[in-house]
N, C-alpha and C positions, 0 to 999 in steps of 0.2 A: 401330326404334320409329317413326321418321319415315315409313318405307315403309308400315308398318301403318296409321298415321294417314291417309296418303294414300289407301290402299285403302278404308278406312272412309269417308273423305270422298267418294270416287267412288261407293261403294255408296249413300251417302245421297243424292247428287245424282241417281242413276239411279232410286232408289226412295224418294221422299219419304214422310215419316210420314203415316199415315192420319189425316185430319182428325177432330177429336173429334166433329163432327156425324155422321160416318159410323157412330159407335158408338151413336147414339141420343140421346135428350134428356139433358141434364145436370140435376142437382138444382137448379141455378140457375133453371131454367125453372119451378120450383115455389115460388119465393120464398125459397129458402135463401140467406142472405147470407154472403158470404165475409168473414172477419176482423172480424165483428161482435162486440161485447162481450156482447150478450144471447144467451140460450139459443136454439138452432135445432132443438130436438128435434121440435117439432110439425110444422114445415115439412119437415124431413128425413123424418119418418115418412110424411107424405102422398106425398112423392116416391118413396120406396122402395115403398110399397104399390102405387101406380099403375104404376110402371115394371115391377115384378116381375109384376104381373097381366097386363101387356101383353107379357111375354116379352122385355123390353128390358133391356140392361145399365144399371146404376146408376153413372153417371160422376160422381165428386166431383172438381172441379177443384182445382188447387193453392190452398192457403190454410189458414187455421186456423178450425175450427168448434167451438163449445161445444155439447155435447149430452150426454144421459144416457139409458140404457135404451131406445134405439131398437130396435124389434123387427125382426128379419130374417125375412120369411116364406119359405116354400118357393119355390124357383126364383130367389131373389134372387142376382144376380151383381153384386157391388160392386167397382168399380175406382177406385183413386186414382192420383195422380201420385207415383211412388215417391220418398219422402223429402221431398215438398213438400205433400202432403195430410195435415194434422195434425188429429186429432179429440181434443179435450180434455174429459175427463169429471171430475166432482167426486169427491172422496175418498169411497170406499164404494160407488160406482156404476160399472158398466161403460159404455162408449160404446154398445156393441151387445149385445143379447140374442137368443137363438134357442132356441126350445123345440119339439121334435118336428118340426123342419124337414127337408125333403128337397131335395137338389141345391142347396145353398147354397154360394157361394164368396165369398171376401174376399181381395182382392189389392191390393198396392201402397199400403196405408194405414198411416200412422204414428199412434201414440196417445200422449197424455200422460195418465197414469192407466190404469186397467184398460181393456183393449181390447174383449174379447169374452168373454161367458159363454154357452156353447151346451150345452144338455142334451138327450140322447137324440136326436141328429140322425142322419140317414142321408145318406151321400155329401156330407160337409162338407169343403171345401177352405179352408185358411188358408195363403196363400203370399205371400212377398215383402213381408210386413208388418213394422212396427217397433213396439216398445214402448220409448219413450224413458225412462220412469220410471213406477213405480206404488208406492203405499203398501201394496198388497196383492199379488194375483196379476196377471200380465200377460195371458195368453191361457188360457182354460179351456174344454175341450170334452169331451163324452162322446157315445157312440153307436157307429155302425158305418160302415164305408167312410170313415174319417177320413184325411185327408191333411194333415199339418202340415209344411211344408217351406220352406226358404229364408228363414225369418224371423230377425229380430234383436231381441233383448230385453236391456235393461240396467236396473240400478237398481230391480229389483222386490223389495219387502221379503219376500214369501213365495215363491211359485213363479213363475218367469218363464213357463214353459209347463207346464200341467197337463192330461194326457190320460188319459181312462178309456174303454176300449172297444176296438174292432177297427180297425186301420189301420196307417199308416206315419208315423213321426216321423223326419225326416231333414234333414241339411244346415242345421240351425239354429245360429245363433251367439248365445251367451248370456254376458253379463258382469255383474259387480256382486256385491255382498256380500249377496245375499238368502239365504233359508233353503234353497231348492232351485233348481238350474238347470232341470232337468226333474223333474216329479213324475208318476209313472205309477200309475194305478189309485186305488182307494179301499179303505176297510175292507171293503166288500161285494164288490167286483169289480175285477179287473185288466183283463180283456179280452185279446184275442189281437192282439198288436202287434209290429212290428219297429221297433227304435229304433237307427238306423244313422247313423254319420258326422256326429254333432253335435259342436260345439266349445263347451265350457263353462269359464268362467274365474271364479274368485273366490267362488263360492257356498259356503255352509256345507257343503252336501252337493251333489255334482255331479248325481247322478241318484238320486232316492228312488223305490223300486219296491215296490208292495204285495205282501205275502206271501200275499194271498188266493189260494186255489186255483181261484177262478172265473176262469180265463183262463190265458194263457201269454205270456211276453215273451221275445223274442230281442233281446239288447242287444249290439251289436258295433261295433267300429271307431270308438268315440267317444273324443275327446281331452278330458281333464279336467285343468285346471291350477288350482293354488291352492285346492283344496277343503280346508277346515279340519277337516272331520269325516268325511272319506271320499269317494272318487270315486263309488262306487256302493254304496248301503246299502239293505237290506230294511227294510220298514216294517210294523209291526203297529199299525193305526190311524195315529196321528201319531207313534208312538214308534219310534226306530231300534232294530233288533235285529241281532245278529250282528256280523260284522266287515266290513271294506271288501272288497266282492266283486270289485273289480278285482285284488285280491291272491289270489283263489281262494276256494273254499268255496261256490260257487253250487250245487253238487250237494246241499247241504242243503235246497234249496228246489225242490220238484218242478215249480214253475210257471215257473222261470227257466232260460234258456240264456244264458250270459255269456261272450263270447270276444273276444280281440284288442282290448280297450280299453286306453287308456293313461292313467294318473293320475300327474301330476307335482306 
């Protein structure tokens, strides 16, 4: 362990971290205040609009920011300091929204309250983000080219992560006693997605998946613990149908392929 630390220290000394200025302007350059008690939505929106239009990354420094329903335009690339950049949204409103956006990415941001609601986006990435708590859903997205990976979510009352559309959902860690750890699809559409290697603990249902035949889901190698009403359950609208699919029976649903999941 000491040797590894020494090697890491040497690597750090030889290759110092890229200064934040090299990534472009920070939202602080647009008047967004860190750790302020008042809402920062308007200033944050100006910063995001201008930086995205200029093709520059949107860097949010460490600190806490109060905001709600800030719109992410196409080409927006938002970066936070992992575990240190915290966006707090009021009950009933997400911090970020994105509608019909293309090539949008959100990385390294933590949320108190709902984090993101994205509808019909193309090439959307949500990676290495955290939802610390939410009275509703944590992260919600639909569209195509979706990549939802490496996120952590806890204490979300409804769905920690809800995905509808085409893409990959992998390596997310979900905890807390919410309704669903992962929710896949809606009453109208499932989408074509792979859901692989997620860890879910304590939810009422580990993974809830739409039985809509508009799409196909491959669900494999997920670890689900402490689910009170089934590891993987099919949904008709909001209603659970059938038995726990981690125990078998997925052949009854033509839109699902379920294999090598573990429910404890």
